[in-house]
C-alpha positions in Angstrom: 91.4 218.3 400.9 91.4 217.9 404.7 87.8 219.4 404.9 86.6 216.9 402.3 88.1 213.9 404.2 86.6 215.2 407.5 83.2 215.6 405.9 83.3 212.1 404.5 84.3 210.7 407.9 81.5 212.5 409.7 79.0 211.1 407.2 80.2 207.6 407.8 80.0 208.1 411.6 76.4 209.3 411.2 75.5 206.2 409.1 77.3 203.9 411.6 75.4 205.3 414.5 72.1 204.2 413.0 70.4 207.6 412.6 67.3 207.2 410.3 66.4 209.7 407.6 62.9 210.4 406.3 62.7 210.4 402.5 61.8 213.8 401.0 59.3 212.1 398.7 57.2 211.0 401.7 56.7 214.6 402.9 53.8 216.7 401.7 56.0 219.8 401.6 59.8 219.5 401.5 61.2 221.7 404.2 64.5 223.6 404.0 66.9 222.9 406.8 69.0 226.0 407.8 71.1 227.3 410.7 69.7 229.8 413.1 70.7 231.7 416.3 68.3 232.1 419.2 67.9 235.8 420.1 65.2 235.8 422.8 63.2 233.1 424.7 60.0 234.0 426.6 57.9 231.6 428.6 54.2 231.8 427.6 52.1 229.2 429.3 51.7 225.5 430.3 48.7 223.3 429.4 47.8 219.8 430.3 46.1 217.6 427.7 43.6 214.8 428.4 46.3 212.2 427.9 48.2 213.7 430.8 50.8 215.4 428.5 52.2 218.6 429.8 52.8 221.2 427.1 55.0 224.2 427.8 54.8 227.1 425.2 57.7 229.5 424.6 57.9 232.5 422.3 61.2 232.4 420.6 62.9 235.0 418.4 65.6 233.6 416.1 67.8 234.8 413.3 68.4 232.6 410.2 72.1 232.2 409.5 72.1 230.4 406.2 70.2 229.9 403.0 67.6 231.9 401.2 66.3 233.6 404.3 69.7 234.5 405.8 69.5 237.5 408.0 65.7 237.3 408.5 64.3 237.3 412.0 61.3 235.2 413.0 59.1 235.0 416.1 57.9 231.4 416.6 56.1 229.4 419.2 58.2 226.6 420.5 56.5 223.7 422.4 58.1 221.4 425.0 56.5 218.2 426.2 58.6 217.3 429.3 60.2 214.5 427.3 64.0 214.6 427.6 64.4 212.4 424.5 62.6 214.9 422.2 62.5 218.3 423.8 64.9 220.9 422.5 65.5 223.4 425.3 67.0 226.7 424.0 68.4 229.8 425.5 69.5 233.1 424.0 72.8 232.6 422.1 72.2 229.0 421.2 72.6 227.9 417.6 70.1 225.4 416.2 68.8 223.8 413.0 65.4 225.0 411.9 63.0 223.7 409.3 61.5 226.3 407.0 58.3 225.5 405.0 56.8 227.7 402.4 53.0 227.2 402.7 50.3 228.1 400.3 49.4 231.8 400.3 53.0 232.8 400.7 53.2 232.2 404.5 56.3 230.7 406.1 56.4 228.2 408.9 59.6 228.0 411.0 60.3 225.4 413.6 63.3 224.3 415.6 64.3 220.8 414.6 67.7 220.1 416.3 70.7 221.5 418.2 73.5 222.6 416.0 76.3 220.2 416.7 78.3 220.0 413.5 81.0 222.5 414.4 82.0 220.5 417.5 81.9 217.2 415.6 84.0 218.7 412.8 86.5 220.1 415.3 86.8 216.6 417.0 87.3 215.0 413.6 90.0 217.5 412.6 91.8 216.9 415.9 91.6 213.1 415.3 93.2 213.5 411.8 95.9 215.9 413.0 96.7 213.6 415.9 97.1 210.7 413.5 99.5 212.8 411.3 101.5 214.2 414.3 102.0 210.9 416.0 102.2 208.6 413.0 103.9 211.1 410.6 104.1 209.4 407.2 102.3 206.3 408.5 99.6 208.5 410.0 99.2 210.3 406.7 98.8 207.0 405.0 96.3 206.0 407.6 94.2 209.1 406.8 94.3 208.2 403.1 93.2 204.6 403.6 90.5 205.7 406.0 89.2 208.2 403.4 89.3 205.5 400.7 87.4 203.1 403.0 84.7 205.6 403.6 84.4 206.2 399.9 84.0 202.5 399.3 81.3 202.3 401.9 79.4 205.4 400.6 79.9 204.8 396.9 79.9 201.0 396.6 78.3 199.2 399.5 75.3 201.5 400.3 74.3 202.2 396.6 74.9 198.5 395.8 72.6 197.4 398.6 69.9 199.9 397.5 70.2 198.4 394.0 69.4 194.9 395.4 72.8 193.2 395.2 73.5 190.3 397.6 74.7 192.0 400.8 77.1 189.2 401.8 78.8 188.9 398.4 79.0 192.7 398.1 80.5 193.2 401.6 83.0 190.2 401.1 84.3 191.7 397.8 84.6 195.2 399.3 86.3 193.8 402.4 88.9 192.1 400.1 89.5 195.5 398.4 89.7 197.4 401.7 92.1 194.9 403.2 94.5 194.8 400.3 94.3 198.6 399.8 94.9 199.4 403.5 97.7 196.9 404.1 99.6 197.7 400.9 99.4 201.5 401.5 100.4 201.3 405.1 102.9 198.4 405.0 104.1 198.5 401.4 104.1 195.7 398.9 106.1 192.9 400.6 105.9 189.6 402.3 104.8 191.1 405.6 101.8 192.7 403.9 101.0 189.5 402.0 101.1 187.5 405.3 98.8 190.1 407.0 96.3 190.0 404.1 96.2 186.2 404.2 95.5 186.2 408.0 93.0 189.0 407.9 90.9 187.6 405.0 90.9 184.2 406.7 89.8 185.6 410.0 87.0 187.8 408.5 85.6 185.0 406.3 85.7 182.7 409.4 83.7 185.3 411.4 81.2 185.6 408.6 80.8 181.9 408.1 80.3 181.2 411.8 77.8 184.1 412.1 75.9 182.7 409.1 75.8 179.1 410.3 74.8 180.0 413.9 72.5 182.8 412.9 70.6 180.5 410.5 70.3 177.8 413.2 68.9 180.2 415.8 66.8 182.0 413.2 68.0 185.5 413.6 65.7 187.8 411.6 67.9 190.9 411.2 64.9 193.0 412.3 65.9 193.5 415.9 66.7 197.2 415.5 64.4 200.1 414.7 66.5 201.1 411.8 66.1 197.7 410.1 62.3 198.1 410.5 62.5 201.5 408.8 64.0 199.8 405.7 60.7 198.2 405.1 59.3 201.6 404.1 62.0 203.3 402.1 60.9 204.8 398.8 63.1 202.5 396.6 60.9 199.6 397.5 63.8 197.1 397.8 62.9 193.8 399.4 65.9 193.2 401.6 67.0 189.9 403.0 67.5 191.2 406.5 69.3 188.1 407.7 71.9 188.6 404.9 72.2 192.3 405.9 72.9 191.2 409.5 75.6 188.8 408.4 77.1 191.4 406.1 77.2 193.9 408.9 79.0 191.3 411.2 81.7 190.8 408.5 82.2 194.5 408.0 82.2 195.2 411.8 84.8 192.5 412.4 87.2 193.7 409.7 88.7 196.6 411.6 89.7 194.6 414.7 90.9 191.6 412.6 92.9 193.9 410.4 94.6 195.4 413.5 95.6 192.0 414.8 96.8 190.6 411.4 99.1 193.6 410.7 100.4 193.6 414.3 101.5 190.0 414.1 102.9 190.2 410.6 104.9 193.3 411.6 106.2 191.7 414.8 107.4 188.6 412.9 109.1 190.9 410.3 110.9 192.8 413.0 112.0 189.5 414.7 113.3 188.2 411.4 115.2 191.4 410.8 116.9 191.3 414.2 117.8 187.5 413.9 117.6 186.4 410.3 118.8 182.9 411.3 115.6 181.9 412.9 113.6 179.0 411.3 110.0 179.3 410.1 108.9 177.3 413.1 110.6 179.6 415.5 109.1 182.7 413.8 105.6 181.1 413.9 106.0 180.4 417.7 107.1 184.0 418.2 104.1 185.2 416.2 101.8 183.1 418.3 103.2 184.4 421.5 102.7 188.0 420.3 99.2 187.0 419.2 98.2 185.6 422.6 99.1 188.9 424.2 97.0 190.8 421.7 94.1 188.3 421.8 93.0 189.1 425.4 92.6 192.8 424.9 91.2 192.8 421.4 88.6 190.2 422.3 87.5 192.4 425.1 87.4 195.3 422.7 84.8 193.7 420.6 82.7 192.4 423.5 82.8 195.8 425.3 82.0 197.7 422.2 78.8 195.8 421.6 77.9 195.7 425.3 78.5 199.5 425.6 76.0 200.2 422.9 73.4 198.0 424.7 73.7 199.4 428.2 70.2 201.0 428.3 68.6 197.8 427.2 70.6 195.7 429.7 69.6 198.1 432.4 65.9 197.7 431.5 66.2 193.9 431.8 68.0 194.2 435.1 65.5 196.7 436.6 62.6 194.4 435.8 64.5 191.3 436.9 63.8 189.4 433.7 64.9 185.7 433.8 68.1 184.9 431.9 66.4 182.3 429.8 64.0 184.9 428.4 66.7 187.5 427.8 69.2 185.2 426.0 66.4 184.0 423.7 65.3 187.4 422.6 66.2 188.2 418.9 67.9 191.5 419.8 70.1 189.9 422.5 70.9 186.8 420.5 71.9 189.0 417.6 74.3 191.0 419.7 75.8 187.8 421.3 76.3 186.1 417.9 77.8 189.4 416.4 80.3 189.8 419.2 81.3 186.2 419.6 81.6 185.6 415.8 83.8 188.6 415.5 86.0 187.5 418.4 86.3 184.0 417.0 87.4 185.5 413.6 89.9 187.6 415.5 91.4 184.6 417.4 91.7 182.6 414.1 93.5 185.5 412.5 96.4 184.9 414.9 97.5 181.4 413.8 96.7 182.2 410.2 98.9 185.2 410.1 101.7 183.7 412.2 101.9 180.6 409.9 101.7 182.7 406.7 104.3 185.1 407.9 106.6 182.3 409.1 106.5 180.4 405.8 106.8 183.5 403.7 109.8 184.7 405.7 111.5 181.4 404.9 110.6 181.9 401.2 111.9 185.4 401.3 115.1 184.3 402.9 115.7 181.7 400.2 115.0 184.2 397.5 117.4 186.7 399.2 120.2 184.0 399.3 119.7 183.2 395.6 
């Protein structure tokens, strides 16, 4: 069961990182992807082409570790181009992914396609899950369950629904409702605290989405600022996406995690305060919740801003290196998209604080009356 959960988590991380995949139907011959181990590497020669590209040729002996050709040893020519982004430099003992193509006439072509990283990623994911369970105990186990269910909803509902042509915003809003209710109820139980958290979270997320939609429409964000979005124009399903709606749906889904954290934290704090002093009025509980929320607000707003900034550091360095004027940078579709995304999410997070505090304070009063009766 743990392996399945880890596998699903890894798939979601891969999808979130924006890695593009080439459809098998677009290839002339569908290659097999297998594991292999490098046995020997021998330098052959170096050539310089007319376009000033340096090619380094290596003779590599490797052993296939999986699939139909497991145990077979192949000698292949491996080419490097002095491009750090694309070159795969190998040494004896390295494990890699290879593509195997069966060509006409029975010949087989083998080429190195990528480093083998899955064992390290899997180990990190297992450590993450074990840490959740060890530190959180029962709550940690519930967190793992809700995380797995969230991943399943993304993989089995959102992505297939988008490929079937459903409205991205409506689909993500509905799934966000389900994720919020499911997560809060499983982690916090079915009580007034959970209800207050759900009210605040949904209000904050919808606010973020609405603000992103209004501002994004005004500034004419295309949703085509990333390479991955451009690749969607050529997928085999032939879906005509509304890329602006995809962008706004992504903003809603991206803000949900941070907003959920804030909403549950404030609702839990008010619940604890009420338990310690049940004589406090709704107004006093709301003020206490707002005070807690203000402390959370500074760090969580920074979390969203820094997360989006961190993913754009190479681009920001390019602009800085070439001393581009600010007026040009801020008006670029790519930069404006990131700014709207981070600020809309932060605004949704801030609005979650009073919404949750008021809901928790009023529900606490209702809960107290019901208890007395």
